[in-house]
Structures are given as structure tokens and as C-alpha cells.
C-alpha positions in Angstrom: -134.4 70.3 -27.4 -131.6 72.1 -25.4 -133.7 75.3 -25.3 -136.7 73.3 -23.9 -134.5 71.7 -21.3 -132.9 75.0 -20.2 -136.4 76.5 -20.0 -137.6 73.7 -17.8 -134.6 73.9 -15.5 -134.8 77.7 -15.1 -138.3 77.5 -13.6 -138.4 78.3 -9.9 -139.9 75.1 -8.3 -139.3 72.5 -11.0 -136.1 71.2 -9.3 -137.6 71.3 -5.7 -138.4 68.1 -3.9 -142.1 67.2 -4.1 -142.3 66.5 -0.3 -140.8 69.9 0.4 -143.4 71.7 -1.8 -146.2 69.7 -0.1 -144.9 70.6 3.3 -144.6 74.3 2.4 -148.1 74.2 1.1 -149.5 72.6 4.2 -147.8 75.2 6.5 -149.0 78.0 4.2 -152.6 76.8 4.3 -152.6 76.3 8.1 -151.2 79.8 8.5 -153.9 81.2 6.1 -156.7 79.5 8.0 -155.4 80.8 11.3 -154.9 84.3 9.9 -158.4 84.2 8.3 -159.9 83.0 11.6 -158.4 85.9 13.5 -159.6 88.4 11.0 -163.0 86.9 11.1 -163.2 87.1 14.9 -162.6 90.9 14.6 -165.6 91.2 12.3 -167.9 88.9 14.2 -169.7 91.6 16.2 -170.4 93.7 13.1 -171.4 90.8 10.8 -175.1 90.3 10.2 -176.9 87.3 8.7 -176.6 88.7 5.2 -172.9 89.2 5.6 -172.4 85.7 6.8 -174.5 84.2 4.0 -172.4 86.2 1.5 -169.2 84.9 3.0 -170.5 81.3 2.8 -171.4 81.9 -0.8 -167.9 83.1 -1.6 -166.4 80.2 0.3 -168.4 77.8 -1.9 -167.3 79.6 -5.0 -163.6 79.4 -4.0 -163.9 75.7 -3.3 -165.5 75.2 -6.8 -162.6 77.1 -8.4 -160.1 75.1 -6.4 -161.8 71.8 -7.5 -161.7 72.9 -11.2 -158.0 73.8 -11.0 -157.2 70.5 -9.2 -159.0 68.5 -11.8 -157.3 70.4 -14.7 -153.8 70.0 -13.2 -154.3 66.3 -12.3 -155.6 65.6 -15.8 -152.6 67.2 -17.4 -150.1 65.4 -15.1 -151.8 62.0 -15.7 -151.8 62.5 -19.5 -148.1 63.4 -19.5 -147.3 60.5 -17.2 -149.2 58.1 -19.6 -147.4 59.6 -22.6 -144.0 59.0 -20.9 -144.9 55.3 -20.2 -146.0 54.8 -23.8 -142.9 56.5 -25.1 -140.7 54.0 -23.2 -142.5 51.1 -24.7 -142.4 52.6 -28.2 -138.7 53.1 -28.0 -138.1 49.6 -26.6 -140.1 48.1 -29.5 -138.2 50.2 -32.1 -134.8 49.2 -30.7 -135.8 45.5 -30.5 -137.1 45.5 -34.0 -134.0 47.2 -35.3 -131.8 44.7 -33.6 -133.8 41.8 -35.0 -133.4 43.2 -38.5 -129.7 43.4 -38.3 -129.9 39.7 -39.3 -130.9 41.0 -42.8 -127.8 43.1 -43.2 -124.7 42.0 -45.2 -122.1 40.2 -43.0 -119.6 43.1 -43.4 -122.0 45.5 -41.6 -124.0 43.2 -39.3 -121.5 42.8 -36.5 -120.9 46.6 -36.2 -124.6 47.4 -36.3 -125.3 44.9 -33.5 -122.5 46.2 -31.3 -123.7 49.8 -31.8 -127.3 48.9 -30.9 -126.0 47.2 -27.8 -124.1 50.3 -26.8 -127.2 52.4 -27.7 -129.6 50.5 -25.5 -127.1 50.7 -22.6 -127.0 54.5 -22.9 -130.8 54.7 -23.1 -131.2 52.6 -19.9 -128.5 54.7 -18.1 -130.3 57.9 -19.2 -133.6 56.6 -17.8 -132.1 56.3 -14.3 -130.8 59.9 -14.1 -133.1 62.6 -12.5 -134.1 65.4 -14.8 -132.6 68.0 -12.4 -129.1 66.5 -13.2 -129.1 68.1 -16.6 -125.3 68.0 -17.1 -125.2 64.2 -16.6 -128.2 63.7 -18.9 -126.7 65.8 -21.6 -123.5 63.7 -21.7 -125.5 60.5 -22.2 -127.8 62.1 -24.8 -124.8 63.4 -26.7 -123.3 59.8 -26.6 -126.6 58.4 -27.8 -126.7 60.8 -30.7 -123.1 59.8 -31.7 -124.1 56.1 -31.7 -127.2 56.9 -33.8 -125.0 58.7 -36.3 -122.7 55.6 -36.4 -125.7 53.4 -36.9 -126.9 55.5 -39.8 -123.4 55.2 -41.3 -123.9 51.4 -41.1 -127.2 51.7 -42.8 -125.7 53.7 -45.6 -123.0 51.1 -46.1 -125.6 48.3 -46.1 -127.7 50.2 -48.7 -124.6 50.7 -50.9 -123.6 47.1 -50.7 -127.1 45.6 -50.8 -129.8 48.0 -52.0 -132.6 45.4 -51.8 -135.6 47.0 -50.0 -136.4 43.6 -48.4 -133.1 43.4 -46.6 -131.2 46.6 -45.9 -134.4 48.5 -46.6 -136.2 47.0 -43.7 -133.3 47.7 -41.4 -133.2 51.4 -42.5 -137.0 51.6 -41.9 -136.7 50.3 -38.3 -133.7 52.4 -37.6 -135.7 55.5 -38.7 -138.4 54.4 -36.3 -135.9 54.0 -33.5 -134.6 57.5 -34.1 -138.1 59.0 -34.1 -139.0 57.1 -30.9 -135.8 58.5 -29.3 -136.9 62.1 -30.1 -140.5 61.5 -29.0 -139.4 60.1 -25.7 -137.1 63.0 -24.9 -139.9 65.4 -25.8 -142.4 63.5 -23.6 -140.0 63.5 -20.6 -139.3 67.2 -20.8 -143.0 68.2 -21.0 -144.7 69.1 -17.7 -147.5 71.1 -16.3 -146.7 74.8 -16.9 -145.4 76.4 -13.7 -147.8 79.3 -14.0 -150.6 76.8 -13.5 -149.0 75.4 -10.4 -148.6 78.9 -9.0 -152.2 79.7 -9.7 -153.2 76.4 -8.0 -151.1 77.2 -4.9 -152.4 80.7 -4.7 -156.0 79.4 -4.8 -155.1 76.9 -2.1 -153.9 79.7 0.2 -156.8 82.0 -0.5 -159.3 79.2 0.0 -157.7 78.4 3.4 -158.0 82.1 4.4 -161.7 82.2 3.4 -162.3 79.0 5.4 -160.7 80.5 8.5 -162.5 83.8 8.0 -165.9 82.2 7.6 -165.3 80.2 10.9 -164.2 83.4 12.7 -167.2 85.4 11.6 -169.4 82.5 12.7 -167.8 82.7 16.2 -166.0 79.3 16.3 -162.7 77.9 15.3 -162.4 76.0 12.0 -163.7 72.4 12.5 -161.6 69.3 12.1 -163.4 68.7 8.8 -161.7 71.8 7.5 -158.3 70.5 8.3 -159.2 67.1 6.8 -160.0 69.1 3.6 -156.6 70.8 3.8 -154.9 67.5 4.2 -156.7 66.1 1.1 -155.8 69.1 -0.9 -152.1 68.8 0.0 -152.1 65.1 -0.9 -153.6 65.9 -4.3 -151.1 68.6 -4.8 -148.3 66.2 -4.0 -149.6 63.6 -6.4 -149.9 66.2 -9.2 -146.3 67.4 -8.6 -144.9 63.8 -8.3 -146.6 62.7 -11.5 -145.0 65.7 -13.2 -141.5 64.6 -12.2 -141.0 61.3 -14.0 -137.7 60.3 -12.4 -138.0 61.7 -8.9 -140.4 61.1 -6.0 -142.6 58.1 -5.4 -144.4 57.8 -8.8 -142.0 56.9 -11.5 -142.3 55.8 -15.2 -141.9 52.1 -15.6 -138.7 51.3 -17.5 -139.2 47.5 -17.5 -139.7 47.2 -21.3 -136.4 49.0 -22.1 -134.5 47.0 -19.5 -136.0 43.7 -20.9 -134.8 44.7 -24.4 -131.3 45.4 -23.0 -131.2 42.0 -21.3 -132.3 40.2 -24.5 -129.7 42.1 -26.7 -126.9 41.4 -24.2 -127.8 37.7 -24.1 -128.0 37.5 -27.9 -124.6 39.2 -28.2 -123.0 36.9 -25.7 -124.5 33.9 -27.4 -123.9 35.2 -30.9 -127.5 34.1 -31.8 -130.6 35.8 -33.0 -132.5 37.5 -30.2 -135.8 36.1 -28.9 -138.8 38.3 -28.3 -138.9 39.7 -24.8 -141.4 38.0 -22.5 -142.6 41.3 -21.0 -142.8 44.8 -22.5 -141.6 45.2 -26.1 -142.9 43.1 -29.0 -140.4 43.7 -31.9 -141.6 43.4 -35.5 -139.8 41.4 -38.1 
């Protein structure tokens, strides 16, 4: 997992602000349109009808390639965003189920396990609020979470040694295994994003398409129409959405952490009252 994180953080634009990237793209496309227009004006006198038709054909092909790349990138970003949302709910369910099943543990282990789970869910909620570009802060919380999971596994071993019944300690061990698996799946889901080479290809196609739009207008003897700039604006907005979806804890579009926060509130309440926790009203649905 550390190698994956270091690879993500070493990429060039992954840590940049989404608005900054969108602004840079807007300026680049406007410059490409203007540059293409001026080049086209120089060729206007020598361009015949066949040449202009050829340029229009190339322009249509470029727009088609751009649409394909946009659709592919947006699909990938949306899929990863949905996977991250599902991973949060899965982890919340697993933690809530494990906490419920602490009621089945021997009394000598039960209190320690409940306190450890309370600490664990606190760490997971804290980790969900830290931006992925703050890798050092995240790694501290992930290290602490791993330590708590190790301690919980120690409680499970003690419970199994004291009460090897599969209906009591066995169910707790099963749910703890699911919580550990959910933890790993969520970290993996958060760290996956659209490959940067795809984004560079997308941005390059944006700029080239802008240049062709401007060149076609210049050869035709008129400045690019307002519709062309509306198209540029739409492309930039779509690019911003793709980038923002791909950064789960930054920007405007963020993964919903409500289910995990609800589980934390239920566990805190149960620990304060010393009672068995109730099922959260929204989000996770723990299994007994």
C-alpha cells in the first residue's frame, strides 16, 4: 500500500488544486484558438474549397476523439467515486457488526474489545477528513489504526482460547475479519484514480482541438464564433468534474462519510451508556 501511495503522490498534477488545473486548461485552450486563428488567416488566401472541406473534416474527427476521451475519463472517475462511497458503507457496516458481536465475548475480553473498537472508529473518521495530499498525516492515522486492529486480533485470540464456541467468539472473529478486509478495500479504493497519462492525453487533445477550431475559423475568414467559446467552456467544466471526482477528499465533490460518522456516534453513545448499541438510523445496517 505504501508503494501505491508514493506512486500516486509522485505524479505531477495529482496534488494540484482542481480549479487551478481547470483555469490553466481554459487559458491554454483560449491561447490555442487564438494561435490557430492567426495561422488560419495567413492561409486564407491560398486555401481553396477542397482544403477548407478537409479542415472541417479534421475538425469533426478531433471533436469525436475528444468526446470519446471525455466519456472514457468521466466513466472511470464516476466508477471510482461510486466504489469509494460503497467502501465507506461497507466499512461502517463491518465495524458496527463487530461492535454488536462484542456482546457474545467472555466478560474478561468484552470491555477491552469495545474500547478498542471505539478507538478504531475514531481513527477511521479522522482519517476520512484528511486530504490525500497530506500523506504524512494520513500515514500516522493508518499506522495507529493498524495497531488497534492488531490489539483487537489479540482480543479475538484470547476469546477463542477462553471460549472456543463458534456461535460466540467465532462470530466475533468472523466480523472482525470482515472489518479488517473492509479497511483494506477502502484504502485501496481511495488510492485508485484515473491514470495521469490519460489526463495528459485528454488535455493535449483539448488544446489541439482548440487550435483546429481557431485554424478552421481563420481559413474561413472570420473569428471563432461565440458557440466555439461555449464549447470550450463546457469542455473545461467537464474536465473539472472529472478531476474533482478523482480527488475524493478535495474540491467540491466529496465522498459521503455519513454512515461511518453515524456508527461512531452510536458506539460512543453505547459506551457512555454501557448498553448494547442500537442499529444506526441512516447508513450502516450491522448484522447480528
